[in-house]
Every structure is written in structure tokens, then in C-alpha cells.
N, C-alpha and C positions, 0 to 999 in steps of 0.2 A: 413553862409562864409564854414563851411565844405561842404554846398550840392554844393556850386560854385567848389570848389577844387574838390570833389567826381566825378562832371559833366563834369571836362575840362579833368578828369584824362579818365575817361571811355569813352567819344565821342572821346574825341581828339586823344585818342591813336587809334582811328582806320586811323587818317590822318598820321600816325606814320609808319618807317617799323618795324618788330616785334623786332629786336635790338633796336631800340629806343625808342620804348613803354616800355620794359623794363628797359632800363635805366631809363626813369621820374620814374617809377614804383618804383626803386630803391631809388632815392633820397627822393619820398616821404616817402617811408616807416620810411626812416634814420630820417627824419624830426621829423617824429609822434614817433619816439621810443624817451624816455626821455634817455636812457642809452646808445644812440650811442657816440660813440669818433671816429667818420671818420671825418679825419682832411678836410676842404675845403677850399678853397681861401675868401677872403672876397666880390668879386666880381662875385663868381661863380654864376650857377643857381640855385647851390643845396642848396648853403647860402641864398639866395634870398627866397626859398622854406622853409628852415628852419626855419625863421625869421616868416615869414607870417603865416606858421602854428604853433610856438609856441604861435604868439596873437592870434590865434583861439583856441589855448588849454587853453590860461588863461582865455581865455571871458568866456568859456563853463563850466568849474570848476567852476569859480566866480557866475557864475549862479545855478548849480547843482554839487557837488562834485564827489554823486554816478553816476548819471547817465554820467555826462561827462565823466567819467575816464571809463565808461562802452561802452560809443561810441566810445571813444577813442581805446579802445582796438579792438572794432569789424573792424575798419578804418583798425589799423596796423595789426593785427595778425587775423583777421577773412575773410577779403578784400583784403588787398595788398599783403597777402606773397600769396595770390593764383591768383588774378587775370589778372595777363599778362601769367599762367603757361597753356604749350599746346594750348597756342594761335595760334601756326600756325597747329594746326590741324583742317581741314572741320568736322565740324558734319553733321551724315548722317540719323541719325534721329530725330524727335522730342524731344524725352525724352531726348537725347545729347545736341541737343541744348541748353534747357533748363535750364540744368543743367549749361553748360558752360558758356550762357549767364547771369544768376543769380550769375556766380561769378566773371565774370566781366564787369559787368553791374553794379554792386554796391548794389545790393540787401541784400548781407549779411550784408550792413551796413545800408540800405536803413530804414529799421524796427528799430535798435537801434534808428536812428535817429529823428526818428518820435516819438517815447518814451520819448526820450529828450525833443522834441517840446510842448510834453505834460504835462512833469513831472511825470510820470507814468511808474514806474518799476514792473514787472510781475518778481513772481517766476518761477524755472524753471517747475515747477507741473503745473503751469498757462500755460504757453508758450507751452507744451506740449497738453495743453488741446485744443488750440486754435491754433495751429501748421496746422492741415489740410483746416483750413478756408484762412490762410496767404497766404498758397501755392496755393490755388486758386485766392486769389487776386494777390501775385509773376507774376503767369501766365499773366492775363490779364495786369498786368501793362508791363510788358515787352513785351510783342505781340502789345501794343498799340504803344507802341514810334517804333515799326518795322513797323507797318504800317503807321503811318503817316511823319516817316522819309525817307521814301524808294526815293521818286523824288529827294530829297536833294544828299543824298547818291550814288545816282544812276549816279548823274550828277557831282558830285565832282569825282567818281570815273574817271568819260570818260574823266573830263578836265585836271585830275592828279593832282588835289587837295587832292585825299587822295589815299590810295594804296590798301586797304581791304574794303570789303562789311561784314558786321557781321549782317546779318539780317534774320528773318525768310519767308522773302517774296524770297529771295537767296536760301534758302531750299529747298523750294517746287518748285523752276526752278530747281536748280540745280538736286536734287535726284527722282523728279516727272516729268520732263520734260514739267512742265508747261508755259504757255506765261505769260508776267508780271501781266496781269489784272486777270485771272485766281489765280496765287499765291496770288494777294493780296485781292481776295475772301477768297481763303481757310484762310488767315491767319484772316480777318476778322469772319469766323465761327469761328476758333479759342479763338479769342476773346469773341466771345457770349457766346461759350459753356464756358469758365472760369469764364466767369459771374455769367453766371445761377450757376454752379458750387458754387461759393462762396455764393450765395443766399441760394441753396440748404442746404449745411454743414452748415452754421448758424443756421437755420428753426431747423434742425435736433440737434442740439447742445441745443439751447433754449429747444424742447421739451422733451430731454432726461435729462437736466438740467434744469429744471424752477425756478430754487433757484439761477441760478448762480451769481455770485457779479455785482454790479453796475458798479464798474471797469472794468471787463470784458466786459460787456456791454458796455460800452466805445469805449474799446480798439477794437473790433469787427466794429461797427460804427464810428471808426473815419479810418478803414483800409479800409472798403466800400466807404468811404468818398474818401480817396487816390486816389482808383483805378477811380471815376469818374469825379474826380478834374483832376486827369493825363492824362483821357482819352481827357477832353475839354482842357486841355491847349497843347497839343500837337497838337489837329487838329487846335490850332489859334496862339502859338507862333512864334516869327521871327524866331527864329531859325531853326524851321521847315518849314516856308513857303516862306520865303524872297525870293526864287529862282519861285516864280509865278509873280511878279514883276519885274524882272531885265529887261524884255523884251518888258514891257506891261504898259500903262500905264490907271490910273482910267478914270470914265465917265468924269468929265470935264477937262482932260489931264495933270492933277497934278498926278505926280509920287508918288508913297509913299514909304517912306526911312523906312522900318522896322527895326530897328536898337533900341539902349538903348534912343535914342533920338529921340524918333518915330514923323514923322512929317506927319500930316491928314489935307485933304481939311474940307473948312469950313462946306461943306455938312456933314461932318463925325464930327461934334462937339461934345462934350462930351456928353454920353447921360442922363447924371444928367440934363442938360440945356434944351435939349427939353422935358424931362418929367416936367422940372419946367414950361415950356412955355405952356405944354397941361393944368396944372393945372390952370394955367392965367385966360384959356380962358374960364372954366368951373365953377369955384370956390375961392375964397379969399383963401390963403395960411392960415399954423395955426398961424404964424408970425403975418401976416396984422392981422385977428381977433383978436389979442392981448393974445394970449393962447401960452406959449413958449413948446418946442418940449415933455421936459417930462411933464408937464399937460395935451397935448394930447395922453399918453399911455392909453387905454384900461383897466378895471379892470376885471381880470380871475384869477380861482382857480389855482393854482400852480399843478405842476405834484407829486403826493404823494410819487416817485420813493426814493429819499433819504429817506423822511420819515417812509417808509413804509422796507427800506433793512433790517436794524439789525434784525426789528420783522421777517420780513421772514427769516432770517438769521437761526434766533436763532429755529426758528419752523423745520426749515427743517434738524436738526440733527435727530442723531436715539433715539427712546425714548420708554420705557417699554410699553406707553401707557395704566398707569395701571389707570388713572381718566376716561380716555372713556372705558375702560372696566368696571368701577364699576359704570358708568353711566349706560350701556346698561344692567348691571346683576341686578341692584336695579328696572329697569323697568318692570322686571319681576313680582314685587310686585306693583306697582307705576303706571305702563299704562298710562306714558304720551304720548301726542300724537308725533307722527315722525317730525312734522312740530316744535315743539314747546324741542323736542331732539334736535334737529338739532341746536337750536337758542342756548343750553343751553352748550354743547360742543363748539362750537362758543366762548361761554361769558371762559368759562372755562380757554380753552387754549389760549384768549390772556392775562387774569388776570394769568394765571400759567407762560407763559413765559415771561410777564413782570417783574413777580417777581423774574426769573432767571438773565435777563439782571440784574437788581438792586441789586442782590445777589450775583452775582460775582464781581460786581462793589466795593459793601462794601467790600467784602471779599480778595479783591485784587487778587483774583482766575486768573491765565493766560487759566485754559482750564474748559472747558465743555463737558463732553461727547467725548473726544479724540480730540476735535476739540478747536481752539482758541476762547478765551469767547469773547464775543462782542463786548466789551469796547476795547481790542485788535484791533480789527479790522476798526470798526470803529470810535474810540476816545469814552472818557467817556461823553460829553457832548453831542453829538448824541444819543448816548445810552442812556443816561437819557429823552434826549428828547421824542424820541421815546418810550421809558417804558412810561409814562406818557401820551401818545397818545393812547398806547394801554388800559390803563387805562378807560380814556375818551372812545375810541370806545368800551370798554364793556359795559358802562354805556350807550350809545346810544342804544346799541342792545337790554339791558333791556327795555329800555322805549319803544323801536319801538316794539318790536317784543313780549315778557313779561309781566304779571300783576305788580301791585303797587307790592304788598305783595313780590315778587320777587326781585324787587328793594331793597327792605328794608335789603332784605338776603343779599345782596350782598353787601350795604352798613355798616352794620353792622358787616359783617363777613369780609370785608375791614378793617375797624376800629379794631380788634381784631389781622388779621393779621399784621399789622404796630405796633401794642401794643408789639406783640410776637418780632417782629424783631429787635425795641429798646432794648429790653433787652438781646438780643443773641448780637449785638452792643455793649450795656455798658459794661457788663462785660468782653469783649474780648478787647475794649479801655482802661478800667481800671484796667485791670488783674483783677478780682472778680470775683471768683471761686463760681458759684453757690451752692444749695444745691441740691440733687436730688430733692426733690419735688418742687423747684421752676424750676430746669430747665426741669422735665416735664411739668410742668406749660406753659413754653415757647413753649413746642411742640406743645400743644393742641390748642396754638393760631396760629402757625406760620405755621405751616404743617396741623395739623387739621382742621386750619379754613378752608382752600380750601375742605377738604370733608365735612365739615358743612356746607359749601355755596354750594356745587353742589346739597346733600340732600335738603335742605330746597328751592333751585329752583325748585327741583322736585317735592318737594309736595307743592308748591305754583303750579304748573303747573297740577298736579295732576287732572284727572275729579274724581275719585272715591275719592281723600282724605281720603282715610282710615285711622283710627287710631292708627296707629304702632308706636314705640317708637322704631327710631333708634340711640338714644343720644352715645346710648354705644358703639354700634357700630361702628360709625364714630369716636368715641372719642381711642376707641383701633386700629384702623385702621390708624390714624394719627399720634399716637404712634411708633405701631410697623413697621411703614412706615419709620420712622426717625430716630430710635434706629438704626434699620435694616442699615439704609446707612451707621451711624457711626461707627457700626461693621466691615463692610465692606470696609470702606475706609482704612481699614488698611492692607488688603489685599492685596498681590503683584500684583494683577490684575488691581488696581484702574488707571491703566497708560491709559485708559480712562481720567480720570481726574487730575490725577497725584497719583503717590505713598506717599501716608500717607498725604494727601494736607490739610487735618482738623489742623496739627501740623504748615504747613505751614504757615494756617493763625492765628496761635494762636487761634485756636476754644476749647471752652469746650464743647467739646461732650461726650455722656453719660459716655464712659470708662475712660473718663479724670476723669470727676465729681467724679465717684464714689471711683477712684483712688486716687482722693487729699484731697476728704469728709473723708476717711477711714485711710487713710493712709498720715497723716500730714508731713512724710518724705521727701515724696518724692513732697513736695509743689513747696519747695525752687529749683528743678530741673526744673520743667515746666514753674515756673513765671520768672526762670531767661534766659531762651531761649525765652518763650513770651516776655519778653522785649524789646529783640532784632531785633523783628518783626519788621516790617512796620504795621502801621496802619492805615493809609489814603492809596485813591488808585490814590493818586497824586503822590504817593513812587513806586519808580521800585520794583515791587514785585522777591525776590530770592529764590528760594527751599531752605529749611533745609540742611545741609549735608547729607549723608546717614550715616555718623557716629551719628551727633545727633538723628537721627529717629531712628536708632537703640538703641542709649541708653537710650530713653524715651518711645519706643516699652517694650522694656525690663522691666522697670517699671513697665508698666501695667500688664506684664507679671505676674512680683511678686507680684501684688498687689491681683491679682486674678479678674482683673478687665472687661478682656474676659470672663474668665468663666461666671463670673456676667453677664455680657450683654447677653451670649449666652440664659443663665439660663432663663433671664428675656423676651428675644424673644421667647423662648418655650414655657413658660408661657402666652402671648400674645398671640400666635397662636392657642396654646389649647383653651383660652377664645375666640379666634374670632370664632371656629368653635362651640363651644357650643352657642357661639350667634345667628350664621347662625340658628343651629337646633331649634332654640328658634322662631328665626320669622319664619324658613318653618312649623314649629308646628301652629304657630298664624296665617299665610295665606291659613295653608294647600297647599301651592304651593315649589314644590322642587325649589331649585337654581342654579344648576349645574354650571351657569355662573360666580357666584358669589364664588362659592368654587374652580373654575378653578384660577380665580383672585387671589387667597389668594395660592393656590400650586403653582404659577409661582413665588412667593415671598418666600416660605417656605422656612425656615431655617434647614429642617431637610437635605439635603443634602450640606450645606455644610460644608468647609473644617474649622477646625478650625484653629487659630491663632499659627504660633506655626507649624504645620503640615507638614514636608516635603517628597519628593516623593519617592515610595517604591525603594531602589537599585535593580537593575535588577540580579536574577540570573538564572541560564540556564532550570532548572523546570520551573519555573514560564514564562518564554516568550515562550518555546515551546509549552506549553500547550494553548499560546492564537491565534495559524496559524493553519491553515488548510494543506498546502505543507511544504513537506520536507525544500525547498529551502529557506524559510522563517523561518522556525524553527530553522536553523542553524547562522542565522543573532544573534548577540550578540550587545546591545545596551549597554549604559555605564551607563544610566540611566532609567529605565521603570515609568513612571508618571503615576497612575490611578488616570484621572480627576472624579473629581463628580460633577462638573458647566462648565457652561460658561465661568465662570471669573477663573478658575482655568487653563481653557486652555490659556486665554488670559495671563496669568501668564508665562506658556512656551515660548510662541510665542515672549512676551517682552524678556524672560530670553536669549530664544538664538540671539535674534534680537540683545542685547546689547553685550553678549559673542561669538558671531559669531557661537556656537554651532550646527550643523547640526539636523535634527531631522525629524522623521517619524508620521503618524498619523493612527494607528489601530484602523478602526472601526469595520465591524465583523472579519475580518483576511483569506478572503476568497482566495486573489488574489495568484496567483503562481509565479507572478514577485519576485524576489530575489529583496530585498531593496524596493521597493513598498509599503509596508507599517510598515516596520521595518526598521532597520536601524544600521549597525556597530561603535560603538565608538561614538555612538550622543544619543538625548532623542529619545524614541519612548513613543508617547502618546495613553495611552489605555483608548478611547473611552467606554470601556465597563458599565461605573458609566454613561452615560448618555444615559439609555436605555427605559426611561417614554415615555409609551403610553397613551395619555391625549385627551379624546372626545370632542369636541364642538359641541353639536349636532346643537347650536343654528345659528352659524355658518358654518355648513356643512362641518367640515375638522376638523383631528386627525392631532395633534404637537404628533413628534414622534422624540426622542433624537435619535444623528449620533449614539450613539452605538449600537444599537437595532439591531437587525436580525429580518427577514420576520417573522419567528416562534413566535420572541414576539408581535407582531403586530398583527398576524393572531389572536393569543389564544384568544386575549381581542377581538379583532372585530366580530369573529365568535358568539361568545356569544350575541353580539349583533344585529346579522343579518345585518354585514355591512363588507366593505371591501375597499382596497385599490387599485388601480393599482399600484402592485407591483413585486417582485421575485415570480419564479418561489419555488427555496428550501428554507427549513425553516432555514437552516446555514448560509445562505449567509448576509451580511450587508447590512442595507439598506443604508448609507452612499456610499459604492461603488457600487451598482448599480444604485443608482441615478445620480450620478455625471457622469457616464457613456452612459447613456440615459436611458437602463430598459427597455426591453422586458417583457411583461405579459399575463398574460391569456385572459384579458380585453384591451388589445392593438387593437384590432379590432373596442373596440366601442371610446376607448379616446386616442390613440396614446402611444407612449412613456411613461413610465412611469413618467420620468422627464417633460412632459408636463403636469403633474395632480400636480407639486407641485405648492404650494401657495405663500409658500415665506417660504426662507430660512434665519436663525438665525448664523448670521456667526461675527467669530473674525477675523478682519483684521491684515495686517501686523503692523497697529502703536498701538496693542491692543486693540483698541477699538471693541466695540459690534453692530453689525448695523443687518437692516433688511434687504433683499433684495426681492422685491414684484414689480409688477406693479405698484404701486404706489408711491414709497419707491423706490431708488437706481434699476430704471428700467433697466440700462444698463448691472449695473450686475446682476440681476434676471437673463436676457436671455443670457448672457455668462455663468450661472452656470447650464444651461439646456443644455447638453453633452459637456462642454470646459473643466470639469475634474478639479484637483487640483490647477489650478496656481492663484489661485484670493483668498484665504483664508480659514479658516476651518470653516464649517459648526457645528454648534453642536443641531440645532433642523431642522428638516425639516415639514413645516405644509403640510398636503397631501388631496387634494379631497376626501372624503367619499359619498360610495355611498350603496343605498341599496342593500343587497344580500344574498339568499338562500342557499341550498345546492346547489352544483354544481355537472354535470353529467361528468367523464373522469378517466383515466387510460391508462395504456401503453399497446400495441397491439407488440406482438413479434413475427416473423417468422425468418427459417432459412436462408442462404445464399444461394441461388438458382438464375440462370440467369430469370427464370419465375419471382420469386418473384420481384428482381430487375427491370423487366419491368415493372411489374403492379404497385408497389410502383411509381417507378420515373414519370409513366404518371398521376395516380392518384396526386402525390403532385403537379405535374404543373399544373392540371386541378382545382385544389384545389386554388390556388392561386390566378388562374384568376376568380373562383366562389365567392372567398370569400367575395366581397361586397355584394353581395346579402346577406350574411347573418353574419352579423358583430359579432355576441354574440359568435361565435366560435373559435377555437385557435389549431394550429397544429404544429408539428416539426416534422423530420423522423431523423434519424440516424443508420448508420451502424459500430457494436463494435465488437471487438474480445476479450475474455475470457477465457481463460482455454483450449485451443483446439479448439477452434470453434469460425466462426465467425456466428450473427445474426444480422436479422434488426429490428429496434422498431418505433415504434410511439407514439407520446402522441396525445391525441383526448379527445378534452374538449370543454363542452356547459355552459357556466355561466347559463344560465335559467334553468337547471337543467334536459333538454329534454335527452331522452337514444336514443342516437348514431342519431341525426339527417340526415335530408335527403345529406346535404354536404358533408357527410363520406360514402355513399354509395361505392363507390369507395375501402373504405377498410372494407369492410364486411370479412368474413371467406368464401373464394369462395375457394373451391378447383379447380372450372374449371378454374378461372383466374389466381391463383395464383401459380399451379400445387402443393399445399402441403396445409395443414390445419394449423391455428395459433397453434405457441407453448405456448403462455400463453395469456389472456387478462386479466387485474383487472379493465375492468371499470365497474364505480360502481358510483351513486349518493351519495356524501357525502361531510364534509365540505372544504373550501378553507384550511384546517390547514392541514389535511389529506392528501390530494392530493399534497402539497409544501411536507410533511414532508415523500410522498413516494418517490419521484424525490430526495431528500435529502439523502434518504439512497444508492442511488447509487454512491455518489462520499465520500467514506470513506475518514476521514483524515489522514493524515500522508506520504500521498505517495508522490513522486518526480512527480512533472506534468510541461506541458509545452502547450499552446493555440495558436495558429494562427490563423488568418481569412483571406477572401479574399470576395466578394460581384459579384454576376453576375447576367444576366437578366436570367429569369426561363426559362429552356432548357430542355427535358429530354433527349436527347443527353449528351449532357453535365453532366448532374448530374448523368446517365451510367458510360460514361468514367471515372469520376473521382473514382466510385467505383473500375475499375480496376487496376488505378494507386492506391489507397490506399492500395488493397488487394496484389497486388505486392510489395509493400514497408513493410508492416506487413511481411510478410514470409520472406523476408530477414532481416528483424530485428529476427527474431526468429531463423533463421539458422544463424545468427551472435554473438548468445547466449542468446537471452529475452526470449528463450525457457524453461530455468531454472527459470524464471522468473513469480512463479504463479498468482501472481499478476498485471504482464503487463495487460494494456488494454487502446490501444488504439481508437480511436473513429473518425468518419468522423459525421458530424452534420449537416442538411437542415433545415432552418427558414426562411419561407417565410415572405418578407415585400410586403403586399398587397395593394390595390391602397387605402382601405378604412382606413388603419394604417396611410399611408402617411398624408391622408386628416385629419386625426382626429389630429396629430400633432400642424395644425395650432393655437390652443388654447392659449390663451393669447399672439399672436404675434409672434408664433413659437418659435422652437430651431436654435442649429448654428449648427448642422448638415450637414445642406447643401442638403438633399434629396427634390425630388419636385412628387408629387403624379404621373405627368404625367409619369415618368420613372418606374412604377409599371408595372407587378409585378417584384420583386428583390426576391435573394436567398441570406441570408448570410450562407457563408459557417466556420462552426468552426473545427479545426482540432486539437484535444485534447486528448494527451496521456498519459499516468500516468503509472510510475512505479518504481520497489521498491529500485533499486542500484544508488548511484553517480557515480560508475562505468561507466555504460551504457550510461552517458549521450550523449557521442558522438554520438553512435549508433541511438538513437532516436532521437535526434535532424537531423539529416543526412536527416532518415526516415520522419520527419514531413516536413523539407524543401523540398524533394525532392517532396512528396504530391502538396503541397503549387506551386510550380515553376512549374510543370508539368501541375497544376490544370490552372493556372493562365495563362501560355501560350498557353492552346487550347481554353482558353478563349478568348482569343487577338484575336487569327486565326479566330475562329466564329464572329468576333465583338458583343462579348455576355459579355467584363468584363466594369466592374463598378466601378472608384477609392475608391469608401468609404469604410471604415474600420472600423469597430465595435469598439471601443474602448475597451468596455467587456471582449471582444474574443482576444484583440490584442496583440502579445507578446511584449518584451520589445525592440527590435529591428524594432519595425515597428511606423507604423507616424500615428494613426487616424485623427489627428487634421490636419494634413497635407491633409487629401480628403475632407476639409470641403467647401473646395474652396477658392477664395480669398478673396471676400465680408467677408466674415463670419472670415476669419483668420486675416484679417487687423481689422476688428472690437474687433476680441478675444485679438490682439495686442494693441489696445486703451484700450481696458478696464482694461487692465494687466497695463500699463502704469501708469494710473489715478489712481488705487487702490493700487497698490504694484511700485510703482516705483523704489524702490530700489530693488527690487526680493529676498524679503527674502522666496517667498514660491513656488519659482522655483530655487535658488540657494540652500539656507539653508534646504530647503525641496525638495531635488533631485526623489525623487519617484516618479513616475507615468510617465503618458506623458504628457510634458511642453508646452504650446505655445511657450515659447523661442527656442524649436530645433526642429520647423518646418522644412518641406521640401515639397512643394508643390506636388501633383500627380494630374497631369489632365490626364493621359492617358484614 
């Protein structure tokens, strides 16, 4: 009924004058408004409309109250309120037309109507995720209506039945001068493009989100059916086609009356009858042969989509991957063939995920790793059914792919797992607190059983079957893993699963067991609260009040339960290290992967329960930052984090309190407020500076608080390196988030192109991995997209073999002959670089203590002394007109070369960098030198001559073709550069000075150099819009230079992962996707 009303209002409005159409809309708007008190006469059209609509509303709400009201609101507030607005304005472009047509054509309410008809409710996040697909569908729907309705509308306009035409065909005729036939063809092509775009966007979404929910897949399918169904309906419906038969008759002379009571000739009898006739000619029908319609259906296996949806959902959640890592680590000793290892991993993952589904359901837990638990989304029955199926599939996998001994191991350990879980549930249901030994025994079977199972599976499939005793290793691992989880549940970071969720569940975890066993005076406190908690999954779970949790946590603190738990974990971690030592000695083979697995779970860096952030003071803040501007910022609170979980605490706290925060990685930014914040929370990441090498996988995990000096000092010892920064004091995080130029970029691209994975804290406090295989859209966005999406706590970087390098600085005085030779040599190098990707170069002109000087940095990663590509930079008096002042070139370590450059940028100065990018051109680079020298001399004249530390610099960094080709690794980054544009030059204008009083003079000088250089480049056709984020000033917009496609992608990712804008509003520092203005010059 609503669709009939809307169609009348939409299409019928075209037959009215603007004023009449708007009056009809007002009547319908009032009828749809439950609070309308307008007085109308009983026989008026408005009253009749109101009665009809009231009946429609009642019937819709009786079917589905929530969706009915949503549809009603869409009619009233979204559509009718604007449908005839600006109806008197003719669109001049297709974009304007589609916006207007979507408003007055009812598309703003069509989709809520479709959701109502399907009984489907979508969240705002789900709506946003599929909106690009729906936009394409909307365009196809609107244009199909225009295409098939044109003849009717045109005839009605000419006959006077209609007063206007609103159609894309008319738009092309008016604005393009097309004939009617050409205009219809143009509309037809736009329809095809819209439908093709729908398919492309749908496929892209499925590729980026392979585990997208069954509900959203169904919604997208229905949207596609709506497009195709509308297309067919428009082509054949009486409304759009009755004009064809006004003056013509069909083949037998009988006119067709196409209306609600359609009349057809005998030759046009119903299709079913003709079909039945053909069947009678060939073979008896089912009814004649004695079979009912139901009996005739063939047997087939139904789709597994519904069955597998819960399991796919839980497996898509972020995971530490401990079990998979442990399997790979143990295989260092057991040497199980890769095919059987894959089968074992599949079995363990299926069983583990099944146990998670059942565990959450039995504990009535609403969250799992920051996401709704499976039974919350799919219901209890469906979740149980899928979990049971996962057990069946696991047993099938073992039977088909592994040995009988493996099947025995699975069944025996499953029995143990169920035994352990039974006691966990029994204690909770009966409010019976176990003893410590009983609790540990339960853990040995429930948690330890899975570790024991994977080991027994590997032993059953090992070709070597070594006589090694792993019993104590798996026993300790299971206990350590579970008790650590018990401890961590009391940390604030458990926003991933819920703050102190074990208390919500009434669970007797290790700290609780210790407290109640040793301090009976607290027994009544815990049992009194637990007694009031729901004990079955059929009862809605509600978390305990914060006050209750704080009281019970205080009881645990007073009893020393947390200290006892931490001491227990520390002892077990030490015992595990001893056990690994024993096995390594017994096998004669070191196992760094197993040690890495333990290191990731280590409790050595975990904050103690009850520890609070350090209150900031001026001295502690100042020492953390490189530039004066950052040092002068005073946060209200300085948090020294020591784990990713600590970071999640701050994010969750900021989210709740709306207190702004900033993230300090290496502290090397010169932008005030970039990584420090006035009156808010500054997160100091320096406690996250571990550098852990995984030789087997070929990557190094680097904490986000590390500097490149931390990384190189460790990797140099192993003759390895990464594509990283060129200064030891620069932070790993800052460089990688903005792109990152390196001595190895000629071979491997930007530093960000060599990040294998990001461990990140998201806006909801959850901890995820972004990589090619997990959260792939977020992974791509992080490669140059800045800090708009989350806080990175660890970077996994590709590792390369690296011996000593050759490199150093070469210095000349500023002379016209030197400038000419260097700019010529620089441009030649930029063109020749693809011939030798092992080298790198930068050049700069600087001023210090009364004189100007040129410097180049020349480097070779193979350790070759002055390779031939650097011939033009040799110490040649005939070419340069003078000798070099200094050359520090030598064969040395990566660390030593990075430390040399770091010494050229002392801390404590005021600093400002800005940037521009140009096509490599000798004349332009030389002209920029003249502009730079002129502005420096002007600044000196205005008082900077008194500042002995005044050090302005003009820097040139080539972007060569080989570098831009190499950036395509793992799908490419988001910076929008193409290797066909090379060679380019990134110019950095970086000035350093001592006193705030000189800020105005310095900033004016930098601005003049930048603006005059850009103007000269544009005059010569050499300007490129790209702005390198790591050199960009606060008032520049590097993301806006990435191109429209990348910008729209980044906006979608930001909306998907941080719809509330936590990292763009509460963390204002840095260049944000929400503050973009596109630079297309």
C-alpha cells in the first residue's frame, strides 16, 4: 500500500503544477505525521488521505513495529520533507539530476520499504559498508524508469495531460543538444554503466571482506534483484507501455486493453496453459502418473552457507595465533610433512573455534575479542548446531587425512576437554569454589587439552617419531596460557572482551580461587554477587555495575591475589624457558620460534593491577621530544605504556570520557600537537621497543615505540636489515605511517611497502592484525594513510641480508659552478637510477654559522666504494671549480651511517618543515637555490644573524622509477604515485632556529621559498601535487594529494573501522583523512 501511495505521489506529481504538487505533498506529510493536529473537513481530500495512510501505518506496524516505524520515518522525514523542494529548478548535470531525482523519485524511502518487505534491519555501520553498492543500484533504478517512461511522458506533455517532464532523456536533450534517439541511447549506456558498477563494487566488497555476514550478502542480492526486476517491470508494465496500443490493434484485430483488468486474445492465453499443453504432447504429468508435486522434488544437498556462517564469523575474529605458532615451532623438532601440518592446523582451528562458540554461550558472554559473541548474532540454536558440525568436520578431516593414532588422540583429548568444561560449569552453577589444585586440574583438561591434542597429532604424523617427552611442556603451556588470561581479564584493556567479564560470568578464575581459599572472609562478598548473576544462556546477561566490580577487585587486591597470580605466572614462564632449554639440548637444535611464541605471551612487560598512569611534569615531557614546539606542550597526563593492552586502556578511557589524547612514538615531529597534547593524555610508546627477529618467517617484530637506532643496533649483529629510516633518532612509527624513504628504497620501495603486518588498537579498544590476509583494507590504508585509523603497537617488517654498506656525506662550498654541477648530476642520477637500484642519493644546500654549503649523501647497500653511477659527484676541481671541503664516505655498518646523519639534527631547536614535489629539472633546481639564498639572507638581515644555531636547509630527494615500481609490493600503497611520472624530486624546506621570537621571520622566509618555487614549477609545467607526509607542515594536506580514488578509499576505511571518529577528533594531531581538500593541480 505504501508503494502505491509513493508511486502516485512521485509520478503523479509530474502531472501537476509545482504548486499543486507541493500541496499534495503537504497533505501526505501531514497524514504520515502522528502528531499532526491540522484541522480538515470530513469530506476533504486531506482527510481521505489521512484515513488511507493511517490504515497503511497500522497494518505495517502490526507486521513489524521497528521496521514499520523506520519506513514511516523515511517517508515523512527523509522523502516527503524534501521531495518537491527545488522542483522548479532544472538540473544541468547528471550529478545534479540524480540527486534531485533520488529525492523526488522516492529512492530515499524505496530501500527502507525493501528492508521492511524482507524483515531485515541494518545497523548504521552495515548501511555505510554497503552504501556505495546501493548508490549504484539507485542510479540504475532511476535511469531505467526514465528510459522506459519517456514515450509516455512525452506524449502526455504534448497532449496537455502533463505539465512537465523530469527525465534523464530530457536532460541530455536540453544540455547536450541530442536528438531523442541519441538521448535515449545515452541513458541506456548510463544504465549499463550503473549496473556494471553495482557488480564491480559488490565483488570488491566481497574480496575485501570475505567473511561478510550472510544478512548483508542477502541484502546486496536483493538490491540486485530490485534493479533487474525494476528493469523488466518498466519494460512491460501497463503504465509505461499502454501508449503503444492506443492507435493500433494486435494481429487478430482485437485491441489490447492494458489496465488493472487486462484483456488478452486467445492466442495470448496464460503461459502456464501453453506449457501444460506441450507437456501433454510429450509425457504424462506428475499428477497423471500418480506422483504428488512434493513427491516429485529431487534430492540434493543444501547450501552450507547457513551452517558455516557462525564458524566463519568466529574464525574471522582477531587472534593471537598461539596454537598455529606453536605447531610451527614444534615442527622444528618433529618434522611433520607440510600437507599433514596443514591438516592438523585445520583440525585444531575447527575444534578451537567450536569451543569458543560453546564457551561464550555457556558463559552467557556477550563479547569475544571486541566483537559480539556468535550466539548474539546467530542465535543460540544455530550457534550450537554449527559448533557441533565443526566437531564433526574435524573428525572427518582426521579420518580422511591423518592416521588412526591421530583420531585416537583427538577423541581422547576431546573427552578431557569436556570433562574440564563440566567442572568449570558445575562450580559456576552451584556456587562451589574449587581448591587451587582442583582448578589447575580443570585447566589441564580444558585449556591444556587443546595444546596436548596438537602435540599428539604431530607425534602421530611425524616421520621421525623421536622419543621426546613433551608432556611437561604442554602441561605448563596450558596452565600459563589460562592463568595469564585470568590475570589479564582484570586489566582495563579487556574492552576487547569486557571489563572484568569473568566477574560478569560468575567465574571462579585463579585470582578468585586463591582469594576465597585463603581469605574466607571474602567468600560472602563474591558468592553474594555471583548468586545474583544469570547462570544459563537463555537469560539476558547484564554486566555487573562498575561499583560491584571495583569492590570485588579491591577484595582481590587486599588478599594479595594479583601478586600471587603474577608470581605464579613468573615462575611458570621461567619453568617453560628451562623446559625449552632441556628439549633444545636433547634434540641438538635451537628453537627460536618456540621462544618467540613464549616471548609474545611474556608477563615481564605487563602492568601490575592497580598501577596508574604517571602524572606528567615539565621535565619528563620535555625530555621526550625533539623539537621545541613539542616540548612546550603540557599534557594533563603522561602514560608510559608497556603493552598493547595498556594502549587499549587509554583509548577506551578517552572514548568514555571524551578526553583528547596524542601518541608519542619517537618524538621526532616538529609539528606542535602532533604527538603531544595540551591538557589531554599523551601516550608514551617508548616502553614498546622490543625488536624480535623471526628468521623462519623472515620478518622482525618491532615495537611502535622503538627508534631506528634500536632496530639497527640489533640487526647489524646478525648481518640483517630492514627498509627503514636514515637517522637513528627517528621513531619507527612516525616514519612508517607517512611512507618512509630509505637507503634501500631503490630496491624495495617505500618503507611502508615492506611492512608485513600491523598490530593495532582500534577505536573500540580491540587489538587486531592488519595484513594482506587479515583486515586487508585497513592494511592498505595504513601504507601512507597516517594515523586516522588506530594506534599501531607493533610493526612486522620484512628482513633482508645486509653486510657493511658504503656511504657518507660529501660537502662543497656554495659557488655557481658547484650548483651547476650538482643540480646537473642530481637530475642525471634521477634518470639513471633504475640501472643500479642498490644505491641511494640525497642532496641539500644549508646555511650555518656564516656560510652556505652543499652536501650530498651517497650510499651503496652492496658496500661498493663509489660505484660508477656516482661518477659525476667525484672530487673534480675542473668540473666543480673547487675541491670538496669534506668527505666522510667509508664502508661501515647501517647503524653508523644512520648515527652520522642523526648528529646533524640536534634536539631542542625550533623547527619547521614543509614540502613540494616537482619533475626533475636542472634549471628549476638551480632557480630554487637562488630563491633560498635570497630568503635566508633576508632572515639574517632581520635578526637571525644573532642566532648561532640558525640552520635553514633546502633538500632534494629523488623519486626514481625503480622506487615507484617497487612500491607495488603487496598491492601497493595509497599515496597515488605512478612510476610513469618518474623521475620526480621531493623538496624539503626545513629551517631550525633557537628562539620563539623569531618564528614570524622564519615562517615567512620558508613560505616565500615554497610559494616562489611552486610558482616557478607551475610556469614550466613541472609541478606535481604530491606532498610527502613526513616532510609536510601542519597547514599542508598530504592526503589531499593522493588522488580522488585513494581519498575515497581512505574515507570508507575510516568509516568502517572508526565510525565515531575517535582517532580524528579525540586524537587531533597529525594529518587526518577528515581534513582533506583534494589537490589536483
